[in-house]
Backbone bond lengths (Angstrom), bond angles and torsions (degrees), N, CA, C in turn:
res aa  C-N    CA-C-N  psi(-1)  N-CA   C-N-CA  omega(-1)  CA-C   N-CA-C  phi
1 M - - - 1.374 - - 1.499 110.24 -
2 R 1.324 120.39 143.25 1.434 125.29 178.26 1.498 112.98 -102.08
3 C 1.298 114.10 133.02 1.451 123.57 -177.21 1.493 107.79 -67.09
4 S 1.319 117.35 131.95 1.517 121.64 -179.40 1.504 110.34 -76.24
5 K 1.293 121.39 -20.00 1.419 124.33 178.55 1.564 117.14 -87.02
6 C 1.396 114.06 -52.79 1.447 120.39 -177.42 1.510 115.10 -103.29
7 G 1.344 117.50 -17.37 1.464 121.20 -177.97 1.508 116.17 83.67
8 R 1.310 118.27 4.06 1.497 120.01 -179.63 1.595 105.94 -83.25
9 D 1.370 112.36 153.17 1.409 119.09 175.50 1.482 109.65 -80.82
10 F 1.378 120.66 143.05 1.404 125.96 176.04 1.522 111.24 -144.40
11 P 1.378 119.14 156.33 1.455 119.91 -178.21 1.520 111.94 -58.08
12 S 1.282 116.67 136.32 1.517 121.86 -178.45 1.492 109.44 -71.44
13 Q 1.336 119.94 -15.66 1.521 116.63 177.36 1.541 114.07 -63.87
14 Y 1.291 116.18 -17.38 1.455 120.13 177.48 1.546 112.40 -87.54
15 Y 1.346 117.85 -5.29 1.457 121.62 -175.66 1.573 112.24 -55.49
16 F 1.279 116.59 -39.32 1.453 117.77 -175.50 1.586 111.29 -71.42
17 K 1.301 116.60 -24.23 1.476 119.85 177.48 1.488 113.59 -83.81
18 T 1.350 113.62 -39.17 1.550 120.55 -177.60 1.479 105.16 -129.59
19 P 1.295 121.61 96.47 1.441 123.83 -173.68 1.529 115.20 -62.89
20 G 1.345 112.10 95.67 1.445 119.08 179.33 1.472 119.49 72.84
21 I 1.406 114.28 16.16 1.444 122.26 -177.67 1.519 109.55 -129.12
22 C 1.327 117.55 132.04 1.444 120.33 177.57 1.455 113.49 -63.27
23 L 1.339 117.67 162.10 1.496 122.40 -176.49 1.530 111.95 -65.61
24 D 1.332 117.37 -30.55 1.507 119.77 178.58 1.515 110.54 -66.50
25 C 1.335 115.01 -46.98 1.482 118.67 -179.05 1.528 109.53 -68.83
26 W 1.342 114.65 -38.96 1.512 120.18 -176.72 1.566 108.82 -61.23
27 S 1.332 117.74 -39.34 1.457 121.70 -174.70 1.546 109.48 -69.47
28 Q 1.318 116.02 -25.82 1.436 121.38 -179.70 1.536 116.83 -85.75
29 M 1.365 113.07 -7.41 1.458 116.10 177.47 1.501 109.75 -89.93
30 G 1.391 112.30 154.51 1.385 120.11 178.86 1.489 109.73 -80.73
31 P 1.383 121.84 167.09 1.417 125.31 177.54 1.557 116.22 -55.35
32 A 1.311 115.46 -39.39 1.459 117.13 178.77 1.464 114.50 -68.16
33 E 1.389 114.07 -38.93 1.485 120.06 177.62 1.505 111.46 -68.30
34 Q 1.394 117.56 -34.93 1.441 120.93 176.40 1.516 110.56 -63.78
35 E 1.401 117.27 -45.60 1.426 122.65 -178.49 1.583 112.67 -61.76
36 A 1.378 113.50 -39.83 1.391 117.48 176.90 1.544 111.23 -67.91
37 A 1.275 120.72 -34.95 1.462 120.62 174.32 1.506 112.35 -63.57
38 R 1.357 114.15 -40.73 1.469 115.27 -179.33 1.512 111.36 -68.64
39 E 1.302 118.06 -36.84 1.438 121.57 -179.42 1.548 112.45 -68.64
40 S 1.322 115.78 -31.75 1.468 119.19 178.12 1.543 109.96 -71.94
41 L 1.323 118.20 -16.19 1.495 118.37 179.75 1.591 108.63 -67.70
42 V 1.315 114.88 -39.36 1.477 116.29 -178.24 1.469 110.15 -85.09
43 R 1.323 115.07 101.19 1.487 119.11 -175.92 1.606 110.90 -102.98
44 L 1.281 115.22 -5.31 1.486 120.88 -175.64 1.460 109.33 -109.71
45 K 1.300 115.63 153.42 1.540 118.73 172.30 1.483 103.68 -82.01
46 T 1.364 116.54 139.10 1.456 121.30 177.08 1.498 106.57 -128.56
47 S 1.292 115.51 156.65 1.434 120.65 179.50 1.578 109.47 -160.77
48 T 1.382 116.98 142.02 1.422 120.59 175.65 1.482 111.45 -80.27
49 T 1.327 118.42 -11.34 1.472 122.35 178.99 1.666 102.13 -92.49
50 F 1.287 111.77 176.74 1.505 116.83 -176.62 1.569 108.02 -102.83
51 S 1.246 118.74 21.16 1.444 121.58 172.19 1.506 107.54 -152.89
52 I 1.338 115.11 162.34 1.479 122.07 178.84 1.512 107.23 -127.33
53 D 1.295 115.32 116.28 1.525 121.34 -177.07 1.562 109.15 -50.95
54 G 1.334 112.29 133.63 1.440 120.39 177.58 1.517 113.69 85.81
55 Y 1.337 118.54 2.11 1.417 124.10 -179.28 1.569 111.18 -133.58
56 R 1.307 116.18 153.38 1.455 120.55 169.72 1.453 110.98 -121.48
57 I 1.343 112.74 144.50 1.536 117.79 177.43 1.501 109.85 -80.57
58 V 1.323 113.51 124.26 1.501 117.87 -178.11 1.530 110.85 -108.44
59 K 1.341 117.55 -15.77 1.443 122.74 177.68 1.471 113.42 -148.74
60 N 1.331 123.40 131.07 1.414 124.82 175.75 1.551 104.91 -100.71
61 L 1.337 115.45 124.81 1.402 119.02 -177.31 1.569 115.61 -107.47
62 G 1.312 112.57 5.48 1.450 116.08 174.05 1.485 114.73 103.34
63 V 1.395 114.86 -179.86 1.464 119.17 178.89 1.523 110.27 -77.28
64 V 1.312 112.97 142.23 1.521 121.60 171.62 1.486 106.90 -124.09
65 R 1.366 116.00 157.25 1.411 118.62 -177.09 1.512 108.14 -154.37
66 G 1.364 111.91 158.02 1.477 120.23 167.77 1.490 105.42 -135.98
67 I 1.280 117.92 135.22 1.456 124.35 -176.16 1.512 109.00 -134.21
68 T 1.345 113.29 140.81 1.444 121.87 179.67 1.497 108.75 -141.31
69 V 1.321 122.89 149.97 1.406 124.33 176.14 1.518 106.50 -126.34
70 R 1.273 117.51 128.22 1.403 122.12 -174.10 1.548 112.80 -131.38
71 S 1.323 115.79 155.94 1.432 121.81 171.96 1.436 112.64 -130.85
72 R 1.346 119.90 156.65 1.424 119.76 171.84 1.451 111.16 -81.23
73 S 1.372 116.73 147.84 1.447 117.63 175.01 1.460 109.64 -83.61
74 V 1.360 117.20 164.08 1.476 120.33 176.69 1.517 111.92 -54.90
75 F 1.307 114.56 -48.22 1.489 120.23 178.50 1.570 111.96 -58.51
76 G 1.324 117.04 -44.83 1.449 119.48 177.09 1.500 112.30 -63.10
77 T 1.291 117.21 -38.91 1.464 121.10 179.53 1.588 110.04 -64.71
78 I 1.263 116.04 -43.22 1.511 122.15 179.43 1.559 104.09 -64.36
79 A 1.325 118.70 -53.48 1.489 120.11 -173.25 1.570 109.78 -61.82
80 G 1.402 116.37 -39.36 1.435 118.77 175.54 1.492 113.68 -64.94
81 G 1.387 117.65 -36.76 1.433 122.77 178.10 1.515 109.31 -64.93
82 L 1.300 118.61 -38.42 1.444 120.60 179.56 1.470 110.65 -68.70
83 Q 1.352 119.35 -40.33 1.488 122.81 -178.93 1.516 109.22 -67.00
84 T 1.362 121.42 -27.65 1.446 123.22 175.93 1.475 112.81 -63.99
85 I 1.316 119.59 -30.85 1.477 123.69 176.72 1.491 110.26 -61.40
86 V 1.305 116.11 -43.31 1.450 121.18 -177.04 1.511 109.55 -78.64
87 G 1.353 117.36 -34.33 1.470 118.03 -178.28 1.517 112.43 95.44
88 G 1.329 117.72 171.44 1.345 120.81 177.26 1.509 113.62 90.60
89 N 1.344 119.88 -164.01 1.503 124.01 179.07 1.512 109.85 -63.70
90 I 1.326 117.87 127.06 1.394 121.36 175.62 1.530 106.86 -92.41
91 T 1.332 115.62 89.76 1.390 122.32 -168.59 1.572 112.83 -61.56
92 V 1.270 118.48 -31.42 1.527 120.07 178.28 1.480 111.18 -58.84
93 F 1.414 112.90 -46.67 1.478 116.02 -179.93 1.521 113.82 -76.02
94 T 1.323 113.37 -30.93 1.506 116.57 178.36 1.492 109.17 -60.79
95 Q 1.373 117.02 -48.83 1.478 123.74 178.32 1.513 111.92 -58.49
96 L 1.318 119.63 -43.93 1.441 123.28 176.93 1.496 112.02 -64.02
97 C 1.225 121.94 -42.26 1.478 127.41 177.52 1.527 108.45 -64.51
98 E 1.263 118.97 -46.45 1.513 121.72 -177.52 1.533 110.30 -63.47
99 E 1.356 116.50 -42.99 1.442 120.58 -175.57 1.569 107.32 -72.04
100 T 1.345 117.21 -36.20 1.502 118.43 178.63 1.495 111.74 -66.70
101 R 1.371 117.96 -45.82 1.462 119.83 178.03 1.585 110.71 -64.34
102 G 1.287 116.05 -36.58 1.487 119.60 177.21 1.522 111.32 -61.72
103 E 1.320 114.58 -42.24 1.487 120.06 179.09 1.495 111.05 -62.93
104 A 1.300 116.68 -47.52 1.456 121.62 179.78 1.513 112.40 -63.91
105 F 1.355 117.61 -37.54 1.478 121.81 176.46 1.471 108.43 -64.11
106 D 1.357 121.76 -50.12 1.361 124.53 -175.08 1.556 111.23 -62.03
107 M 1.354 117.28 -35.05 1.487 121.51 175.86 1.462 109.15 -65.47
108 M 1.315 119.92 -40.68 1.489 122.40 179.37 1.482 109.25 -64.82
109 I 1.362 120.55 -42.42 1.412 124.78 177.70 1.517 111.65 -55.63
110 R 1.311 115.92 -49.60 1.472 123.75 177.36 1.545 111.21 -58.85
111 H 1.305 117.29 -41.54 1.431 122.68 176.20 1.511 113.67 -59.87
112 A 1.382 111.27 -43.35 1.478 118.88 177.09 1.522 113.98 -65.45
113 E 1.282 115.34 -38.02 1.478 118.85 178.15 1.508 110.30 -68.55
114 E 1.322 118.40 -40.57 1.451 122.99 175.84 1.536 110.30 -58.86
115 A 1.383 119.01 -33.04 1.447 120.96 179.69 1.529 111.05 -82.66
116 G 1.301 119.57 -2.87 1.389 123.79 178.75 1.479 117.26 87.65
117 A 1.335 120.21 15.86 1.398 130.32 -178.77 1.547 111.83 -73.92
118 N 1.332 114.76 151.34 1.448 118.60 167.20 1.521 111.07 -118.56
119 A 1.350 117.77 8.85 1.441 118.84 176.68 1.645 102.78 -162.75
120 V 1.329 110.25 159.50 1.458 118.68 172.30 1.571 108.33 -128.77
121 V 1.250 120.98 124.91 1.461 123.45 179.13 1.531 112.57 -111.23
122 G 1.219 118.55 158.72 1.485 122.02 179.14 1.454 112.67 67.23
123 V 1.320 120.58 36.50 1.460 125.96 -175.89 1.553 109.66 -65.54
124 R 1.241 118.14 127.88 1.488 125.06 177.33 1.545 112.97 -136.53
125 Y 1.281 114.15 155.93 1.483 120.54 169.76 1.492 111.48 -117.11
126 D 1.283 116.68 152.20 1.480 123.69 179.59 1.520 104.96 -142.74
127 A 1.287 118.47 142.54 1.536 120.00 175.12 1.508 106.88 -135.92
128 T 1.350 115.80 142.02 1.419 123.40 177.83 1.482 109.08 -135.50
129 E 1.267 117.58 137.19 1.470 121.25 176.72 1.528 106.54 -84.91
130 V 1.304 117.59 114.95 1.483 126.91 -178.31 1.498 109.69 -77.59
131 L 1.291 117.85 -53.71 1.444 128.69 171.93 1.471 111.73 -132.80
132 D 1.294 120.57 175.35 1.457 123.62 -179.42 1.580 103.99 -64.74
133 G 1.364 116.21 119.25 1.446 122.19 179.79 1.516 115.29 80.28
134 V 1.346 120.69 4.77 1.428 124.99 178.13 1.529 107.59 -120.61
135 T 1.339 116.07 121.58 1.435 120.25 -174.04 1.531 109.77 -128.11
136 E 1.318 110.49 137.25 1.502 118.86 173.31 1.502 109.63 -98.12
137 V 1.328 117.61 131.81 1.469 119.61 179.89 1.582 103.95 -122.56
138 L 1.332 115.30 129.61 1.447 124.50 -176.23 1.520 106.12 -120.12
139 C 1.328 114.62 128.87 1.479 119.50 167.88 1.501 105.77 -116.32
140 Y 1.319 115.06 132.91 1.444 121.76 -178.18 1.483 116.01 -147.19
141 G 1.279 117.55 160.61 1.429 121.58 -179.18 1.503 108.25 -174.42
142 T 1.360 117.85 -176.00 1.480 122.63 177.18 1.537 111.32 -104.45
143 A 1.306 111.72 123.16 1.464 118.56 179.44 1.539 106.63 -75.64
144 V 1.302 116.92 135.58 1.471 119.31 178.91 1.560 110.60 -145.31
145 H 1.265 113.15 161.21 1.479 119.39 172.74 1.509 106.38 -109.46
146 I 1.346 114.70 124.40 1.438 120.07 -178.64 1.450 113.88 -116.92
147 E 1.350 118.42 158.85 1.477 128.06 179.58 1.549 106.20 -134.08
148 P 1.334 114.90 144.91 1.502 114.74 174.52 1.486 108.80 -63.46
149 T 1.324 113.54 145.43 1.509 119.94 173.53 1.465 108.02 -75.20
150 P 1.391 113.87 144.01 1.494 117.45 178.74 1.498 112.42 -72.20
């Protein structure tokens, strides 16, 4: 993937963390600029329902999905194990889950854009443990073209 700020190539696995921006450029951005970059990534309207208020579906473009498979690192497993002793929110796993869902969602959005959609309805997540400590996360929905209702 090519960085939209400096033009250098960087691994696409970082795309979900830094939308189209390499880690070097990302680390030089302020929090407000990072948030604006994240918000610009979502260009489509999305909904967990099968309609969007104020719009009507004029074309159904089919199912779109984003899928990612993740595993915990040894260090993350140890840190998570230590946090379970104390109790409460296990932040190591919370962060991993949030990043994984975000990556699957972003992939679904790109799939919908490629299909020519301007919205995705019926958005859902599913997760399956493939192996011990290896989980597949799927984000899917129906790509549609919507227009404002008169």
